[in-house]
N, CA, C and O atoms as a GROMACS GRO file, in nm:
protein
  556
    1MET      N    1   0.329   1.677  -0.962
    1MET     CA    2   0.209   1.758  -0.967
    1MET      C    3   0.126   1.726  -0.843
    1MET      O    4   0.089   1.610  -0.823
    2ALA      N    5   0.096   1.823  -0.762
    2ALA     CA    6   0.015   1.804  -0.642
    2ALA      C    7  -0.132   1.818  -0.676
    2ALA      O    8  -0.171   1.902  -0.758
    3SER      N    9  -0.214   1.735  -0.612
    3SER     CA   10  -0.357   1.735  -0.641
    3SER      C   11  -0.437   1.818  -0.543
    3SER      O   12  -0.553   1.849  -0.570
    4GLY      N   13  -0.378   1.855  -0.430
    4GLY     CA   14  -0.452   1.926  -0.326
    4GLY      C   15  -0.528   1.832  -0.234
    4GLY      O   16  -0.598   1.877  -0.143
    5VAL      N   17  -0.516   1.703  -0.258
    5VAL     CA   18  -0.581   1.602  -0.175
    5VAL      C   19  -0.506   1.592  -0.042
    5VAL      O   20  -0.383   1.592  -0.041
    6THR      N   21  -0.579   1.584   0.068
    6THR     CA   22  -0.518   1.572   0.200
    6THR      C   23  -0.529   1.428   0.250
    6THR      O   24  -0.605   1.347   0.195
    7VAL      N   25  -0.454   1.397   0.354
    7VAL     CA   26  -0.455   1.264   0.413
    7VAL      C   27  -0.532   1.270   0.545
    7VAL      O   28  -0.498   1.350   0.632
    8ALA      N   29  -0.634   1.188   0.559
    8ALA     CA   30  -0.713   1.184   0.683
    8ALA      C   31  -0.626   1.140   0.799
    8ALA      O   32  -0.537   1.055   0.782
    9ASP      N   33  -0.650   1.195   0.917
    9ASP     CA   34  -0.574   1.158   1.036
    9ASP      C   35  -0.581   1.008   1.065
    9ASP      O   36  -0.485   0.949   1.114
   10GLU      N   37  -0.696   0.946   1.034
   10GLU     CA   38  -0.713   0.804   1.056
   10GLU      C   39  -0.607   0.721   0.982
   10GLU      O   40  -0.562   0.618   1.031
   11CYS      N   41  -0.567   0.768   0.864
   11CYS     CA   42  -0.465   0.696   0.786
   11CYS      C   43  -0.334   0.688   0.864
   11CYS      O   44  -0.273   0.582   0.873
   12THR      N   45  -0.292   0.800   0.919
   12THR     CA   46  -0.168   0.805   0.996
   12THR      C   47  -0.178   0.720   1.122
   12THR      O   48  -0.084   0.647   1.156
   13MET      N   49  -0.290   0.730   1.192
   13MET     CA   50  -0.308   0.653   1.315
   13MET      C   51  -0.306   0.502   1.288
   13MET      O   52  -0.242   0.427   1.360
   14GLU      N   53  -0.377   0.459   1.184
   14GLU     CA   54  -0.380   0.316   1.152
   14GLU      C   55  -0.242   0.266   1.107
   14GLU      O   56  -0.202   0.155   1.140
   15PHE      N   57  -0.170   0.349   1.031
   15PHE     CA   58  -0.036   0.312   0.989
   15PHE      C   59   0.057   0.297   1.109
   15PHE      O   60   0.134   0.201   1.115
   16GLN      N   61   0.050   0.389   1.204
   16GLN     CA   62   0.132   0.380   1.325
   16GLN      C   63   0.100   0.252   1.403
   16GLN      O   64   0.189   0.187   1.457
   17GLY      N   65  -0.029   0.216   1.408
   17GLY     CA   66  -0.070   0.093   1.474
   17GLY      C   67  -0.011  -0.029   1.406
   17GLY      O   68   0.034  -0.122   1.473
   18LEU      N   69  -0.011  -0.031   1.273
   18LEU     CA   70   0.047  -0.142   1.196
   18LEU      C   71   0.198  -0.149   1.220
   18LEU      O   72   0.253  -0.255   1.246
   19LYS      N   73   0.261  -0.035   1.212
   19LYS     CA   74   0.408  -0.030   1.219
   19LYS      C   75   0.461  -0.059   1.360
   19LYS      O   76   0.557  -0.134   1.375
   20LEU      N   77   0.400   0.000   1.460
   20LEU     CA   78   0.455  -0.009   1.595
   20LEU      C   79   0.391  -0.117   1.682
   20LEU      O   80   0.458  -0.180   1.763
   21LYS      N   81   0.261  -0.139   1.664
   21LYS     CA   82   0.190  -0.232   1.752
   21LYS      C   83   0.143  -0.358   1.680
   21LYS      O   84   0.087  -0.448   1.743
   22LYS      N   85   0.166  -0.364   1.549
   22LYS     CA   86   0.124  -0.481   1.469
   22LYS      C   87  -0.026  -0.508   1.484
   22LYS      O   88  -0.068  -0.624   1.492
   23THR      N   89  -0.107  -0.400   1.486
   23THR     CA   90  -0.251  -0.414   1.499
   23THR      C   91  -0.316  -0.470   1.373
   23THR      O   92  -0.424  -0.529   1.380
   24HIS      N   93  -0.253  -0.453   1.260
   24HIS     CA   94  -0.305  -0.502   1.132
   24HIS      C   95  -0.190  -0.559   1.051
   24HIS      O   96  -0.073  -0.529   1.076
   25LYS      N   97  -0.224  -0.642   0.954
   25LYS     CA   98  -0.124  -0.693   0.861
   25LYS      C   99  -0.117  -0.602   0.739
   25LYS      O  100  -0.011  -0.582   0.681
   26TYR      N  101  -0.234  -0.547   0.700
   26TYR     CA  102  -0.234  -0.455   0.587
   26TYR      C  103  -0.349  -0.356   0.598
   26TYR      O  104  -0.450  -0.379   0.666
   27ILE      N  105  -0.330  -0.245   0.528
   27ILE     CA  106  -0.430  -0.139   0.522
   27ILE      C  107  -0.443  -0.097   0.376
   27ILE      O  108  -0.343  -0.079   0.307
   28LEU      N  109  -0.566  -0.080   0.330
   28LEU     CA  110  -0.592  -0.026   0.197
   28LEU      C  111  -0.645   0.115   0.212
   28LEU      O  112  -0.727   0.143   0.299
   29PHE      N  113  -0.598   0.204   0.126
   29PHE     CA  114  -0.640   0.343   0.128
   29PHE      C  115  -0.704   0.378  -0.007
   29PHE      O  116  -0.668   0.322  -0.110
   30THR      N  117  -0.800   0.470  -0.004
   30THR     CA  118  -0.863   0.515  -0.127
   30THR      C  119  -0.896   0.664  -0.112
   30THR      O  120  -0.865   0.726  -0.011
   31LEU      N  121  -0.957   0.718  -0.214
   31LEU     CA  122  -1.002   0.857  -0.210
   31LEU      C  123  -1.143   0.864  -0.155
   31LEU      O  124  -1.224   0.774  -0.177
   32SER      N  125  -1.172   0.972  -0.084
   32SER     CA  126  -1.309   0.995  -0.038
   32SER      C  127  -1.400   1.013  -0.159
   32SER      O  128  -1.352   1.035  -0.270
   33SER      N  129  -1.530   1.004  -0.138
   33SER     CA  130  -1.624   1.011  -0.251
   33SER      C  131  -1.617   1.144  -0.326
   33SER      O  132  -1.652   1.150  -0.444
   34ASP      N  133  -1.571   1.250  -0.259
   34ASP     CA  134  -1.558   1.380  -0.327
   34ASP      C  135  -1.416   1.406  -0.378
   34ASP      O  136  -1.386   1.516  -0.424
   35ASN      N  137  -1.330   1.305  -0.368
   35ASN     CA  138  -1.191   1.313  -0.418
   35ASN      C  139  -1.107   1.423  -0.353
   35ASN      O  140  -1.018   1.479  -0.417
   36THR      N  141  -1.134   1.453  -0.225
   36THR     CA  142  -1.059   1.558  -0.158
   36THR      C  143  -0.967   1.507  -0.048
   36THR      O  144  -0.882   1.580   0.002
   37GLN      N  145  -0.984   1.379  -0.011
   37GLN     CA  146  -0.907   1.327   0.102
   37GLN      C  147  -0.876   1.179   0.080
   37GLN      O  148  -0.956   1.104   0.025
   38ILE      N  149  -0.757   1.138   0.126
   38ILE     CA  150  -0.720   0.998   0.127
   38ILE      C  151  -0.771   0.940   0.258
   38ILE      O  152  -0.743   0.993   0.366
   39VAL      N  153  -0.846   0.830   0.249
   39VAL     CA  154  -0.909   0.769   0.366
   39VAL      C  155  -0.878   0.620   0.371
   39VAL      O  156  -0.837   0.560   0.272
   40VAL      N  157  -0.898   0.560   0.489
   40VAL     CA  158  -0.881   0.416   0.504
   40VAL      C  159  -0.999   0.347   0.437
   40VAL      O  160  -1.115   0.379   0.464
   41ASP      N  161  -0.969   0.252   0.350
   41ASP     CA  162  -1.073   0.175   0.282
   41ASP      C  163  -1.098   0.044   0.354
   41ASP      O  164  -1.213   0.003   0.373
   42LYS      N  165  -0.990  -0.023   0.396
   42LYS     CA  166  -1.001  -0.151   0.465
   42LYS      C  167  -0.873  -0.177   0.542
   42LYS      O  168  -0.765  -0.135   0.501
   43LYS      N  169  -0.888  -0.247   0.654
   43LYS     CA  170  -0.772  -0.293   0.730
   43LYS      C  171  -0.800  -0.438   0.768
   43LYS      O  172  -0.914  -0.477   0.790
   44SER      N  173  -0.693  -0.516   0.776
   44SER     CA  174  -0.711  -0.658   0.805
   44SER      C  175  -0.592  -0.712   0.884
   44SER      O  176  -0.480  -0.664   0.871
   45SER      N  177  -0.621  -0.810   0.966
   45SER     CA  178  -0.518  -0.880   1.042
   45SER      C  179  -0.484  -1.015   0.979
   45SER      O  180  -0.400  -1.089   1.031
   46SER      N  181  -0.548  -1.047   0.868
   46SER     CA  182  -0.523  -1.175   0.802
   46SER      C  183  -0.376  -1.183   0.758
   46SER      O  184  -0.323  -1.088   0.700
   47THR      N  185  -0.313  -1.294   0.788
   47THR     CA  186  -0.173  -1.312   0.749
   47THR      C  187  -0.160  -1.375   0.611
   47THR      O  188  -0.048  -1.400   0.564
   48SER      N  189  -0.271  -1.401   0.546
   48SER     CA  190  -0.269  -1.461   0.412
   48SER      C  191  -0.247  -1.354   0.306
   48SER      O  192  -0.327  -1.262   0.291
   49TYR      N  193  -0.137  -1.367   0.232
   49TYR     CA  194  -0.110  -1.272   0.124
   49TYR      C  195  -0.219  -1.282   0.017
   49TYR      O  196  -0.251  -1.182  -0.048
   50ASP      N  197  -0.276  -1.400  -0.001
   50ASP     CA  198  -0.386  -1.418  -0.097
   50ASP      C  199  -0.508  -1.335  -0.058
   50ASP      O  200  -0.576  -1.281  -0.145
   51ASP      N  201  -0.535  -1.323   0.073
   51ASP     CA  202  -0.646  -1.237   0.119
   51ASP      C  203  -0.619  -1.092   0.082
   51ASP      O  204  -0.708  -1.020   0.037
   52PHE      N  205  -0.495  -1.049   0.101
   52PHE     CA  206  -0.456  -0.912   0.065
   52PHE      C  207  -0.480  -0.888  -0.084
   52PHE      O  208  -0.542  -0.788  -0.121
   53ILE      N  209  -0.432  -0.977  -0.167
   53ILE     CA  210  -0.450  -0.963  -0.312
   53ILE      C  211  -0.598  -0.962  -0.348
   53ILE      O  212  -0.641  -0.884  -0.433
   54ALA      N  213  -0.676  -1.048  -0.285
   54ALA     CA  214  -0.820  -1.055  -0.312
   54ALA      C  215  -0.892  -0.925  -0.275
   54ALA      O  216  -0.994  -0.891  -0.335
   55ASP      N  217  -0.839  -0.853  -0.177
   55ASP     CA  218  -0.902  -0.727  -0.134
   55ASP      C  219  -0.870  -0.609  -0.225
   55ASP      O  220  -0.932  -0.504  -0.215
   56LEU      N  221  -0.773  -0.626  -0.315
   56LEU     CA  222  -0.743  -0.519  -0.411
   56LEU      C  223  -0.843  -0.525  -0.525
   56LEU      O  224  -0.852  -0.628  -0.593
   57PRO      N  225  -0.919  -0.419  -0.548
   57PRO     CA  226  -1.018  -0.422  -0.655
   57PRO      C  227  -0.953  -0.434  -0.792
   57PRO      O  228  -0.845  -0.379  -0.815
   58GLU      N  229  -1.017  -0.506  -0.882
   58GLU     CA  230  -0.960  -0.529  -1.014
   58GLU      C  231  -0.965  -0.407  -1.105
   58GLU      O  232  -0.879  -0.391  -1.192
   59ALA      N  233  -1.064  -0.319  -1.085
   59ALA     CA  234  -1.083  -0.208  -1.179
   59ALA      C  235  -1.077  -0.071  -1.112
   59ALA      O  236  -1.120   0.028  -1.171
   60GLU      N  237  -1.025  -0.065  -0.989
   60GLU     CA  238  -1.014   0.062  -0.918
   60GLU      C  239  -0.874   0.076  -0.859
   60GLU      O  240  -0.808  -0.024  -0.831
   61CYS      N  241  -0.831   0.197  -0.841
   61CYS     CA  242  -0.699   0.225  -0.783
   61CYS      C  243  -0.706   0.216  -0.631
   61CYS      O  244  -0.809   0.244  -0.570
   62ARG      N  245  -0.596   0.176  -0.572
   62ARG     CA  246  -0.581   0.173  -0.426
   62ARG      C  247  -0.435   0.193  -0.392
   62ARG      O  248  -0.346   0.158  -0.469
   63TRP      N  249  -0.412   0.249  -0.273
   63TRP     CA  250  -0.280   0.246  -0.211
   63TRP      C  251  -0.290   0.140  -0.102
   63TRP      O  252  -0.398   0.117  -0.048
   64ALA      N  253  -0.180   0.077  -0.072
   64ALA     CA  254  -0.183  -0.025   0.032
   64ALA      C  255  -0.053  -0.023   0.111
   64ALA      O  256   0.053   0.011   0.058
   65ILE      N  257  -0.064  -0.059   0.237
   65ILE     CA  258   0.052  -0.081   0.322
   65ILE      C  259   0.041  -0.224   0.369
   65ILE      O  260  -0.061  -0.265   0.424
   66TYR      N  261   0.147  -0.300   0.347
   66TYR     CA  262   0.148  -0.441   0.386
   66TYR      C  263   0.272  -0.466   0.471
   66TYR      O  264   0.383  -0.432   0.432
   67ASP      N  265   0.252  -0.526   0.588
   67ASP     CA  266   0.364  -0.560   0.676
   67ASP      C  267   0.421  -0.693   0.626
   67ASP      O  268   0.377  -0.800   0.668
   68PHE      N  269   0.516  -0.684   0.538
   68PHE     CA  270   0.571  -0.799   0.467
   68PHE      C  271   0.687  -0.858   0.547
   68PHE      O  272   0.780  -0.786   0.584
   69GLU      N  273   0.682  -0.987   0.574
   69GLU     CA  274   0.788  -1.054   0.648
   69GLU      C  275   0.857  -1.153   0.556
   69GLU      O  276   0.793  -1.228   0.483
   70PHE      N  277   0.989  -1.152   0.561
   70PHE     CA  278   1.066  -1.247   0.482
   70PHE      C  279   1.201  -1.267   0.548
   70PHE      O  280   1.242  -1.188   0.633
   71GLU      N  281   1.269  -1.371   0.509
   71GLU     CA  282   1.400  -1.401   0.565
   71GLU      C  283   1.506  -1.364   0.463
   71GLU      O  284   1.505  -1.416   0.351
   72LYS      N  285   1.595  -1.276   0.501
   72LYS     CA  286   1.705  -1.240   0.412
   72LYS      C  287   1.807  -1.352   0.410
   72LYS      O  288   1.832  -1.418   0.510
   73ARG      N  289   1.865  -1.371   0.295
   73ARG     CA  290   1.968  -1.474   0.282
   73ARG      C  291   2.083  -1.447   0.379
   73ARG      O  292   2.136  -1.336   0.385
   74GLY      N  293   2.119  -1.550   0.454
   74GLY     CA  294   2.230  -1.537   0.547
   74GLY      C  295   2.191  -1.482   0.683
   74GLY      O  296   2.274  -1.478   0.774
   75LEU      N  297   2.067  -1.439   0.698
   75LEU     CA  298   2.023  -1.387   0.828
   75LEU      C  299   1.917  -1.481   0.884
   75LEU      O  300   1.828  -1.525   0.811
   76ALA      N  301   1.926  -1.511   1.010
   76ALA     CA  302   1.833  -1.606   1.070
   76ALA      C  303   1.698  -1.543   1.102
   76ALA      O  304   1.597  -1.614   1.101
   77ASN      N  305   1.693  -1.414   1.130
   77ASN     CA  306   1.569  -1.349   1.171
   77ASN      C  307   1.489  -1.301   1.051
   77ASN      O  308   1.544  -1.259   0.949
   78ALA      N  309   1.359  -1.310   1.066
   78ALA     CA  310   1.271  -1.257   0.962
   78ALA      C  311   1.280  -1.105   0.964
   78ALA      O  312   1.296  -1.044   1.069
   79THR      N  313   1.270  -1.047   0.848
   79THR     CA  314   1.275  -0.902   0.835
   79THR      C  315   1.135  -0.851   0.806
   79THR      O  316   1.069  -0.898   0.714
   80ASN      N  317   1.090  -0.755   0.884
   80ASN     CA  318   0.960  -0.693   0.860
   80ASN      C  319   0.980  -0.558   0.795
   80ASN      O  320   1.077  -0.488   0.826
   81PHE      N  321   0.893  -0.522   0.707
   81PHE     CA  322   0.894  -0.388   0.654
   81PHE      C  323   0.758  -0.356   0.599
   81PHE      O  324   0.680  -0.446   0.567
   82ALA      N  325   0.729  -0.232   0.589
   82ALA     CA  326   0.602  -0.190   0.530
   82ALA      C  327   0.625  -0.164   0.383
   82ALA      O  328   0.704  -0.077   0.345
   83SER      N  329   0.557  -0.238   0.300
   83SER     CA  330   0.566  -0.211   0.157
   83SER      C  331   0.445  -0.130   0.117
   83SER      O  332   0.339  -0.140   0.179
   84SER      N  333   0.460  -0.054   0.017
   84SER     CA  334   0.354   0.035  -0.026
   84SER      C  335   0.320   0.010  -0.173
   84SER      O  336   0.363   0.085  -0.260
   85PRO      N  337   0.242  -0.095  -0.199
   85PRO     CA  338   0.200  -0.114  -0.337
   85PRO      C  339   0.094  -0.010  -0.375
   85PRO      O  340   0.000   0.014  -0.299
   86GLU      N  341   0.110   0.048  -0.489
   86GLU     CA  342   0.007   0.136  -0.543
   86GLU      C  343  -0.054   0.062  -0.660
   86GLU      O  344   0.008   0.047  -0.764
   87ALA      N  345  -0.177   0.016  -0.641
   87ALA     CA  346  -0.245  -0.059  -0.745
   87ALA      C  347  -0.323   0.038  -0.832
   87ALA      O  348  -0.419   0.101  -0.786
   88SER      N  349  -0.282   0.050  -0.954
   88SER     CA  350  -0.348   0.138  -1.050
   88SER      C  351  -0.371   0.058  -1.178
   88SER      O  352  -0.298   0.073  -1.276
   89PRO      N  353  -0.474  -0.028  -1.176
   89PRO     CA  354  -0.495  -0.119  -1.289
   89PRO      C  355  -0.514  -0.045  -1.421
   89PRO      O  356  -0.568   0.065  -1.424
   90ASP      N  357  -0.469  -0.107  -1.527
   90ASP     CA  358  -0.486  -0.049  -1.660
   90ASP      C  359  -0.633  -0.021  -1.692
   90ASP      O  360  -0.664   0.071  -1.767
   91VAL      N  361  -0.723  -0.101  -1.634
   91VAL     CA  362  -0.866  -0.086  -1.665
   91VAL      C  363  -0.936   0.019  -1.577
   91VAL      O  364  -1.056   0.043  -1.595
   92ALA      N  365  -0.864   0.081  -1.485
   92ALA     CA  366  -0.924   0.185  -1.400
   92ALA      C  367  -0.955   0.308  -1.484
   92ALA      O  368  -0.895   0.330  -1.589
   93LYS      N  369  -1.050   0.388  -1.437
   93LYS     CA  370  -1.087   0.510  -1.508
   93LYS      C  371  -0.970   0.608  -1.509
   93LYS      O  372  -0.897   0.620  -1.411
   94ILE      N  373  -0.953   0.676  -1.620
   94ILE     CA  374  -0.840   0.768  -1.640
   94ILE      C  375  -0.836   0.876  -1.532
   94ILE      O  376  -0.730   0.903  -1.476
   95LYS      N  377  -0.950   0.938  -1.502
   95LYS     CA  378  -0.953   1.045  -1.403
   95LYS      C  379  -0.906   0.993  -1.267
   95LYS      O  380  -0.829   1.060  -1.198
   96GLN      N  381  -0.952   0.872  -1.229
   96GLN     CA  382  -0.912   0.816  -1.101
   96GLN      C  383  -0.762   0.791  -1.099
   96GLN      O  384  -0.695   0.820  -1.000
   97LYS      N  385  -0.708   0.738  -1.207
   97LYS     CA  386  -0.564   0.711  -1.214
   97LYS      C  387  -0.484   0.840  -1.203
   97LYS      O  388  -0.380   0.842  -1.137
   98MET      N  389  -0.530   0.946  -1.264
   98MET     CA  390  -0.459   1.075  -1.259
   98MET      C  391  -0.461   1.132  -1.117
   98MET      O  392  -0.359   1.182  -1.069
   99ILE      N  393  -0.576   1.126  -1.049
   99ILE     CA  394  -0.586   1.179  -0.913
   99ILE      C  395  -0.500   1.095  -0.818
   99ILE      O  396  -0.430   1.150  -0.732
  100PHE      N  397  -0.503   0.964  -0.834
  100PHE     CA  398  -0.422   0.877  -0.749
  100PHE      C  399  -0.273   0.906  -0.768
  100PHE      O  400  -0.199   0.918  -0.671
  101ALA      N  401  -0.230   0.918  -0.892
  101ALA     CA  402  -0.088   0.942  -0.920
  101ALA      C  403  -0.043   1.076  -0.862
  101ALA      O  404   0.067   1.086  -0.808
  102SER      N  405  -0.126   1.178  -0.874
  102SER     CA  406  -0.085   1.310  -0.826
  102SER      C  407  -0.100   1.326  -0.675
  102SER      O  408  -0.052   1.424  -0.618
  103SER      N  409  -0.167   1.230  -0.610
  103SER     CA  410  -0.187   1.237  -0.464
  103SER      C  411  -0.092   1.146  -0.387
  103SER      O  412  -0.089   1.152  -0.264
  104ARG      N  413  -0.017   1.063  -0.456
  104ARG     CA  414   0.072   0.966  -0.391
  104ARG      C  415   0.171   1.033  -0.297
  104ARG      O  416   0.196   0.981  -0.188
  105ASP      N  417   0.228   1.146  -0.335
  105ASP     CA  418   0.328   1.212  -0.251
  105ASP      C  419   0.270   1.256  -0.117
  105ASP      O  420   0.340   1.251  -0.015
  106ALA      N  421   0.145   1.299  -0.114
  106ALA     CA  422   0.084   1.340   0.012
  106ALA      C  423   0.078   1.221   0.108
  106ALA      O  424   0.106   1.236   0.227
  107LEU      N  425   0.040   1.104   0.057
  107LEU     CA  426   0.034   0.985   0.142
  107LEU      C  427   0.174   0.942   0.185
  107LEU      O  428   0.195   0.905   0.300
  108ARG      N  429   0.269   0.947   0.094
  108ARG     CA  430   0.407   0.909   0.125
  108ARG      C  431   0.464   0.998   0.236
  108ARG      O  432   0.531   0.948   0.326
  109ARG      N  433   0.437   1.127   0.231
  109ARG     CA  434   0.488   1.218   0.335
  109ARG      C  435   0.421   1.192   0.470
  109ARG      O  436   0.484   1.209   0.574
  110ALA      N  437   0.294   1.151   0.468
  110ALA     CA  438   0.221   1.128   0.593
  110ALA      C  439   0.260   0.996   0.661
  110ALA      O  440   0.255   0.985   0.783
  111LEU      N  441   0.298   0.896   0.581
  111LEU     CA  442   0.329   0.764   0.635
  111LEU      C  443   0.480   0.741   0.634
  111LEU      O  444   0.534   0.686   0.538
  112VAL      N  445   0.545   0.784   0.739
  112VAL     CA  446   0.690   0.776   0.749
  112VAL      C  447   0.732   0.635   0.791
  112VAL      O  448   0.680   0.580   0.888
  113GLY      N  449   0.826   0.578   0.717
  113GLY     CA  450   0.880   0.447   0.753
  113GLY      C  451   0.850   0.338   0.651
  113GLY      O  452   0.864   0.220   0.682
  114ILE      N  453   0.809   0.375   0.533
  114ILE     CA  454   0.783   0.276   0.428
  114ILE      C  455   0.917   0.236   0.368
  114ILE      O  456   0.995   0.321   0.325
  115SER      N  457   0.942   0.107   0.364
  115SER     CA  458   1.071   0.058   0.316
  115SER      C  459   1.077   0.040   0.166
  115SER      O  460   1.179   0.071   0.103
  116VAL      N  461   0.971  -0.009   0.107
  116VAL     CA  462   0.969  -0.040  -0.036
  116VAL      C  463   0.840   0.012  -0.097
  116VAL      O  464   0.732  -0.008  -0.042
  117GLU      N  465   0.852   0.079  -0.209
  117GLU     CA  466   0.735   0.127  -0.281
  117GLU      C  467   0.723   0.051  -0.412
  117GLU      O  468   0.821   0.029  -0.483
  118ILE      N  469   0.601   0.011  -0.443
  118ILE     CA  470   0.575  -0.066  -0.563
  118ILE      C  471   0.457  -0.003  -0.636
  118ILE      O  472   0.353   0.022  -0.576
  119GLN      N  473   0.473   0.021  -0.764
  119GLN     CA  474   0.362   0.070  -0.846
  119GLN      C  475   0.320  -0.045  -0.936
  119GLN      O  476   0.402  -0.102  -1.007
  120ALA      N  477   0.192  -0.078  -0.932
  120ALA     CA  478   0.144  -0.194  -1.006
  120ALA      C  479   0.029  -0.155  -1.099
  120ALA      O  480  -0.061  -0.079  -1.062
  121THR      N  481   0.034  -0.209  -1.218
  121THR     CA  482  -0.076  -0.188  -1.313
  121THR      C  483  -0.152  -0.318  -1.338
  121THR      O  484  -0.258  -0.317  -1.401
  122ASP      N  485  -0.098  -0.430  -1.288
  122ASP     CA  486  -0.171  -0.557  -1.296
  122ASP      C  487  -0.130  -0.645  -1.179
  122ASP      O  488  -0.034  -0.615  -1.107
  123SER      N  489  -0.203  -0.754  -1.160
  123SER     CA  490  -0.183  -0.838  -1.042
  123SER      C  491  -0.044  -0.903  -1.035
  123SER      O  492   0.004  -0.932  -0.926
  124SER      N  493   0.020  -0.925  -1.148
  124SER     CA  494   0.152  -0.988  -1.145
  124SER      C  495   0.255  -0.900  -1.074
  124SER      O  496   0.352  -0.950  -1.017
  125GLU      N  497   0.234  -0.769  -1.077
  125GLU     CA  498   0.330  -0.676  -1.015
  125GLU      C  499   0.316  -0.668  -0.864
  125GLU      O  500   0.402  -0.610  -0.797
  126VAL      N  501   0.208  -0.723  -0.809
  126VAL     CA  502   0.193  -0.731  -0.664
  126VAL      C  503   0.187  -0.876  -0.617
  126VAL      O  504   0.146  -0.904  -0.504
  127SER      N  505   0.227  -0.968  -0.704
  127SER     CA  506   0.232  -1.108  -0.663
  127SER      C  507   0.334  -1.123  -0.551
  127SER      O  508   0.426  -1.042  -0.539
  128TYR      N  509   0.318  -1.224  -0.470
  128TYR     CA  510   0.410  -1.248  -0.358
  128TYR      C  511   0.555  -1.255  -0.407
  128TYR      O  512   0.644  -1.196  -0.346
  129GLU      N  513   0.577  -1.328  -0.515
  129GLU     CA  514   0.712  -1.347  -0.568
  129GLU      C  515   0.773  -1.213  -0.613
  129GLU      O  516   0.891  -1.186  -0.588
  130SER      N  517   0.693  -1.132  -0.679
  130SER     CA  518   0.741  -1.002  -0.727
  130SER      C  519   0.776  -0.909  -0.611
  130SER      O  520   0.880  -0.843  -0.614
  131VAL      N  521   0.691  -0.905  -0.509
  131VAL     CA  522   0.716  -0.820  -0.392
  131VAL      C  523   0.838  -0.873  -0.315
  131VAL      O  524   0.921  -0.794  -0.269
  132LEU      N  525   0.847  -1.004  -0.301
  132LEU     CA  526   0.963  -1.063  -0.233
  132LEU      C  527   1.092  -1.027  -0.305
  132LEU      O  528   1.192  -0.993  -0.240
  133ASP      N  529   1.092  -1.034  -0.438
  133ASP     CA  530   1.210  -0.998  -0.516
  133ASP      C  531   1.249  -0.851  -0.492
  133ASP      O  532   1.366  -0.820  -0.472
  134LYS      N  533   1.151  -0.761  -0.495
  134LYS     CA  534   1.180  -0.620  -0.474
  134LYS      C  535   1.226  -0.593  -0.332
  134LYS      O  536   1.314  -0.511  -0.309
  135ALA      N  537   1.165  -0.662  -0.236
  135ALA     CA  538   1.204  -0.644  -0.096
  135ALA      C  539   1.346  -0.694  -0.073
  135ALA      O  540   1.423  -0.631   0.000
  136SER      N  541   1.381  -0.805  -0.134
  136SER     CA  542   1.515  -0.860  -0.117
  136SER      C  543   1.622  -0.769  -0.173
  136SER      O  544   1.735  -0.765  -0.123
  137ARG      N  545   1.586  -0.695  -0.277
  137ARG     CA  546   1.682  -0.601  -0.339
  137ARG      C  547   1.680  -0.467  -0.268
  137ARG      O  548   1.767  -0.383  -0.293
  138GLY      N  549   1.582  -0.445  -0.181
  138GLY     CA  550   1.574  -0.317  -0.111
  138GLY      C  551   1.488  -0.215  -0.182
  138GLY      O  552   1.477  -0.102  -0.135
  139ASN      N  553   1.428  -0.250  -0.294
  139ASN     CA  554   1.330  -0.170  -0.365
  139ASN      C  555   1.320  -0.210  -0.506
  139ASN      O  556   1.241  -0.153  -0.581
   0.00000   0.00000   0.00000
């Protein structure tokens, strides 16, 4: 179901910066105040995964892109990929959750090159261990 929500150009530009130039470690996206556009909420260069988790609001939905680095078994080089956790906490407002869910495809189409997508309803689903497990399996 499409929501008619569009993706702001800034979202694409910041994602390209993260992906190609490593300008940020992660980007959080949200809906504009009138619920018509996906916009950048926050970007950070902090390499601490705990900082990323702390920036996810407990009672509001967010999309996020995180440049996750890990070492695959048997390979010496670290593997980078952009993961796309969608945080939609159980305690978020129903209307917000519905708009976020129906707008996810617009963001996915705009941000080409996401390796792993994760949908989370609580913090355990975006824990470092959980994301590492999904990344190691390829999704």
